[in-house]
Structures are given as structure tokens and as C-alpha cells.
C-alpha positions in Angstrom: 0.0 0.0 0.0 1.5 3.4 -1.0 2.0 6.1 1.5 -0.2 9.2 1.0 1.9 12.2 0.1 1.1 15.8 1.1 1.2 18.7 -1.4 4.7 19.8 -0.3 6.2 16.3 -1.0 4.5 16.2 -4.4 5.9 19.7 -5.4 9.4 18.8 -4.2 9.3 15.6 -6.3 8.7 17.4 -9.6 12.3 18.3 -10.2 11.7 22.1 -10.6 15.1 23.9 -10.8 15.9 26.2 -7.9 12.7 25.4 -6.0 12.2 27.4 -2.8 9.3 27.6 -0.3 7.4 30.9 0.0 4.7 32.1 2.4 2.1 31.1 -0.2 3.6 28.0 -1.7 6.7 27.7 -3.8 8.8 29.4 -6.5 11.2 28.0 -9.0 12.5 28.3 -12.6 9.7 28.2 -15.1 8.6 24.8 -16.4 5.2 25.7 -17.8 6.5 27.5 -20.9 8.9 25.3 -22.9 10.2 28.3 -24.8 11.1 30.2 -21.7 14.7 29.7 -20.6 14.5 30.8 -17.0 17.8 31.3 -15.1 16.2 32.8 -12.0 13.1 31.6 -10.1 10.2 33.3 -11.8 7.5 30.7 -11.6 5.3 30.9 -8.5 3.2 28.0 -7.3 0.3 29.6 -5.3 -1.2 26.9 -3.1 -3.7 29.3 -1.6 -5.0 30.4 -5.0 -4.6 27.0 -6.7 -2.6 28.2 -9.7 0.9 28.4 -11.1 2.2 31.5 -12.8 5.4 32.7 -14.3 5.9 36.4 -13.7 8.7 36.6 -16.3 7.0 35.1 -19.4 3.3 35.4 -18.2 2.6 31.6 -18.5 -0.3 30.4 -16.3 -1.8 27.1 -15.4 -4.2 25.9 -12.8 -2.5 23.8 -10.1 -4.6 20.8 -11.0 -3.4 20.9 -14.6 0.2 21.6 -13.6 0.2 18.5 -11.4 -1.4 16.3 -14.0 1.0 17.5 -16.7 3.9 16.6 -14.4 2.8 13.0 -14.0 0.9 13.2 -10.8 -2.1 10.9 -10.7 -5.6 12.2 -11.1 -6.7 11.1 -7.6 -3.7 12.6 -6.0 -4.0 15.9 -8.0 -7.6 16.5 -7.4 -7.4 16.1 -3.7 -5.7 19.4 -3.4 -8.4 21.2 -5.3 -10.7 20.8 -2.3 -8.7 22.5 0.5 -8.1 26.2 1.1 -4.3 26.3 1.8 -4.4 29.9 2.8 -5.9 28.7 6.1 -4.3 26.3 8.6 -3.4 23.2 6.6 -4.1 21.0 9.6 -7.7 22.1 10.0 -9.0 19.6 7.4 -7.2 16.7 9.1 -8.9 17.7 12.4 -12.5 17.8 11.0 -14.3 15.2 12.9 -17.2 12.9 11.9 -19.1 13.7 15.1 -20.0 17.2 13.6 -22.4 15.3 11.3 -26.0 15.0 12.4 -27.1 11.4 13.0 -30.9 11.8 12.5 -32.7 11.8 9.1 -34.0 15.3 8.5 -37.8 15.2 8.5 -38.0 18.4 6.4 -36.2 16.6 3.5 -38.4 13.5 3.8 -41.4 15.9 3.6 -40.0 17.3 0.4 -40.1 13.8 -1.2 -36.6 12.6 -0.7 -36.4 8.9 0.3 -34.5 7.7 3.3 -32.4 5.7 0.9 -31.4 8.9 -0.9 -30.6 10.8 2.3 -28.6 8.0 3.7 -26.6 7.6 0.5 -25.6 11.3 0.7 -25.2 11.1 4.5 -27.6 14.0 5.0 -28.2 14.4 8.7 -29.9 16.5 11.3 -28.2 17.8 14.4 -30.9 17.9 17.1 -28.8 20.0 19.5 -27.7 22.6 16.9 -31.0 22.5 15.0 -29.5 22.3 11.6 -29.0 19.9 8.7 -25.5 18.7 7.9 -24.2 17.7 4.5 -20.7 16.1 4.3 -18.5 17.4 1.5 -16.4 14.4 0.6 -14.2 13.2 -2.2 -15.0 10.6 -3.2 -18.4 9.8 -1.7 -17.9 8.1 1.6 -14.2 8.9 1.8 -12.2 11.9 3.0 -14.2 14.7 4.6 -13.1 18.1 3.3 -15.8 20.1 4.8 -19.4 20.2 6.0 -22.3 22.3 4.6 -24.8 23.4 7.2 -28.4 24.2 6.4 -30.9 25.9 8.7 -34.6 27.0 8.2 -35.7 28.8 6.1 -32.6 28.6 3.9 -29.6 29.7 5.8 -26.5 28.0 4.4 -22.9 28.1 5.6 -19.9 25.8 5.5 -16.9 24.9 7.7 -14.2 27.6 7.5 -11.5 25.5 5.9 -13.6 24.6 2.9 -13.0 26.2 -0.5 -16.1 25.9 -2.7 -14.4 27.4 -5.7 -12.3 24.3 -6.2 -14.9 21.7 -5.2 -17.6 19.9 -7.1 -20.2 18.1 -5.1 -20.6 14.3 -5.7 -17.8 14.5 -8.3 -16.5 11.4 -10.1 -14.2 11.4 -13.3 -16.8 9.6 -15.5 -16.7 10.1 -19.3 -20.3 11.4 -19.3 -21.8 13.4 -16.4 -24.9 15.4 -15.5 -24.3 18.8 -13.9 -26.8 20.6 -11.7 -26.6 23.6 -9.4 -27.4 22.5 -5.9 -27.5 19.8 -3.3 -31.2 19.0 -3.6 -30.9 19.0 -7.4 -28.2 16.3 -7.0 -30.2 14.2 -4.6 -33.4 14.3 -6.8 -31.5 13.4 -9.9 -29.9 10.5 -8.1 -33.2 9.4 -6.8 -34.7 9.7 -10.3 -32.3 7.0 -11.4 -29.3 9.0 -12.7 -26.4 8.4 -10.3 -23.7 10.1 -12.4 -24.6 13.6 -11.3 -22.6 16.4 -9.8 -23.3 20.0 -8.6 -21.2 23.2 -8.9 -23.2 24.6 -6.0 -24.0 27.8 -8.0 -24.9 28.8 -11.6 -21.6 30.4 -12.1 -18.8 27.8 -12.0 -15.4 29.0 -11.0 -12.2 28.5 -13.0 -11.2 25.7 -10.6 -14.5 24.0 -11.1 -14.4 24.3 -14.9 -10.9 22.8 -14.8 -12.2 19.7 -13.0 -15.2 19.5 -15.3 -12.9 19.5 -18.3 -12.0 15.9 -17.4 -15.3 14.6 -18.8 -15.8 13.9 -22.5 -19.6 14.8 -22.4 -21.6 17.0 -20.0 -25.4 17.1 -19.8 -26.4 20.4 -18.2 -29.5 20.8 -16.0 -29.0 24.2 -14.4 -32.0 26.1 -13.2 -34.5 27.4 -15.7 -33.8 31.1 -15.0 -31.5 33.7 -16.3 -28.7 32.9 -14.0 -28.9 29.2 -14.9 -28.9 30.0 -18.6 -26.0 32.3 -18.2 -24.1 29.6 -16.4 -24.8 27.1 -19.2 -23.4 29.6 -21.8 -20.3 30.0 -19.6 -19.7 26.3 -19.4 -20.1 25.9 -23.2 -17.8 28.9 -23.8 -15.0 27.6 -21.6 -15.3 23.8 -22.3 -17.3 23.5 -25.6 -14.2 23.1 -27.8 -13.1 19.9 -26.0 -16.1 18.6 -24.2 -19.5 17.8 -25.8 -22.2 19.9 -24.0 -25.8 18.8 -24.1 -28.9 20.4 -22.5 -31.7 18.6 -20.6 -34.8 20.6 -21.3 -36.8 19.7 -18.2 -40.2 21.4 -17.4 -39.6 22.6 -13.9 -37.7 25.5 -12.2 -34.8 23.3 -11.2 -33.8 19.6 -11.2 -34.7 19.3 -7.5 -38.4 20.0 -8.4 -38.5 17.3 -11.1 -40.7 14.2 -10.7 -39.3 11.1 -12.3 -41.7 11.5 -15.2 -40.7 15.2 -15.8 -37.1 14.3 -15.6 -37.4 11.3 -18.0 -39.2 13.6 -20.5 -36.3 16.0 -20.3 -33.8 13.2 -20.9 -35.8 11.9 -23.9 -35.6 15.5 -25.4 -31.9 15.9 -24.8 -30.6 18.7 -27.1 -27.3 19.8 -28.4 -26.1 23.2 -27.1 -26.6 24.6 -30.6 -30.2 23.4 -30.7 -30.7 25.0 -27.2 -29.1 28.3 -28.4 -31.2 28.4 -31.6 -34.4 27.8 -29.6 -33.5 30.7 -27.3 -32.8 33.0 -30.2 -36.2 32.1 -31.7 -38.3 32.2 -28.6 -36.6 34.9 -26.4 -34.2 37.0 -28.4 -34.1 39.7 -25.6 -32.9 37.1 -23.0 -30.4 35.7 -25.5 -28.9 39.2 -26.1 -28.6 39.9 -22.4 -27.0 36.6 -21.7 -24.5 36.6 -24.5 -23.6 40.3 -24.2 -19.8 40.6 -23.7 -18.6 39.9 -20.2 -22.1 39.0 -19.0 -21.3 35.3 -18.4 -17.5 35.4 -18.2 
């Protein structure tokens, strides 16, 4: 069984010339631009921001891609996308399972989620603190990187060490994957018979999330049926559409979490290419299309 390496050990193993530690990570001679002959350390590896940048030639790469390109395994690379290194690096290791609620939240059962679904995603209720707990793991059932708390009516917060910008809920590196916005969207889609589903936890995926999403060959988008959700879909297509096939699930509900199995199946049966989705919007709602695609609106 191999010994798990920390991020410092991984960076030190990459053979970067003149590598030195800095308050925010490391610096060394540039290795991301093959045309740059760097005699002095100009490349900075920012662990807190999750990227690598050379301040001499301007080359840039997300930390995840940098690790993959240097031969680090996918599983080992992606683990460091989920932790905010700007905070105490030991906090994640100290996150205890006993912070998770042990009761099934009745409010979620009342919303139509089965006990099987809630147990699968380990959704709990803390009777003492009076809030729902949602573990943020990679992969499901493994390392706990954070906890999302939910309190009536819709107050949401997470543990301090958790960095949402570099985390995708229920992520797995499958060739084809459905993407939704939120936790309940994920649970409902899973309950409706589609387990390969993940959530970006907003309609505006970050650069770090888009980098993780780029590992799929095909993405089926089911963001909310509102302007923010449509704008997010255009952003995903703009950033990933050249290398990842993007398809749209035209479901007839506000969000995936509201879909009955019948409504969801109808959406799957009418799966559309992104071009078909775009043409339909131009035809049916040209004003909305203009607002969404206006420069910088969804970047």
C-alpha cells in the first residue's frame, strides 16, 4: 500500500530547478512554458489560489493541470483542489465525523426525498444545533473536506477551511456526467435513477470547477430554468465546448430538484445539443439571449 503524500512532498518531487518555499507555496524556474529559458526563479506556485504563474513570461496554469502535466495521478492531484491552503493546513485533518448530524432530517423527507437517498448522501440532522448537515467528501464516503450546514428557512454556511471554488459536489471522473446547481438537485437526480450527477453549487462555475469539469468527454447540463442558470450554461459551453461535448436537458420545472421522475425522463428523452438550445432561445426569447451573450455578462 502506497504512503499518501502531502502537497509539499509532491511539489518537491517534480524536479523544478531552484525550487524554494514561499509564504504562499513555492517558487522556482519556469517549467510551464517550454520556450522560456528561466535562469532565476520566476514561476510561483500559489497553493492558496490554486494556480501556477510565471511572472517573467506570463505563462499560467491551474494547479490541478500543472500536477497532471507533471505526471501526478488524477486522484492525488484532485485532492488538493478541495482545500483552502491559505488557512491552517491541519484544520482539514482535524475535521471530525461527530460534527455530522445522525438523524434523518424530516424536512427533507417531507420534500419527497427517500430515506435511501438521504442515507446515500449522508444528509443528517443535528438535534442539538437544530441544523441539517451535508458532508463534503471526495470521493463519496471517503475523505471529509468540509461540512455544509443548512438551517430553516434557507440559511447556508460551511466549515471555514472549505474552499467551494475548487470543489464539485458528488464528483467522479466519469466520461459522461450530468451537472446541476445545488445539493437537492443532485439528490433528486440520483433518486430519479441517474447516479452520475454532480453539482457546482452555483450557476456560475469558478475557474477551478471548470478545470475539474474538463476531465469529462460529455456533459449534460441541467442548471435552473432562470436567467442565472442559462448564463451559467453559456459560460460552461464557452469555456469547455471546444473539448467537451455539451448537451442540455430541457426539463419542465424550475430546477432539477423539483422534477418528478416523469418530468425528468421527459427532459432526458428530449436531450438537445447546445446549438439546438441556443437556436431555440434566439427564436423564442431574443431579448434574453442578447442579455446573456452580451460581452462579459457570463465570463
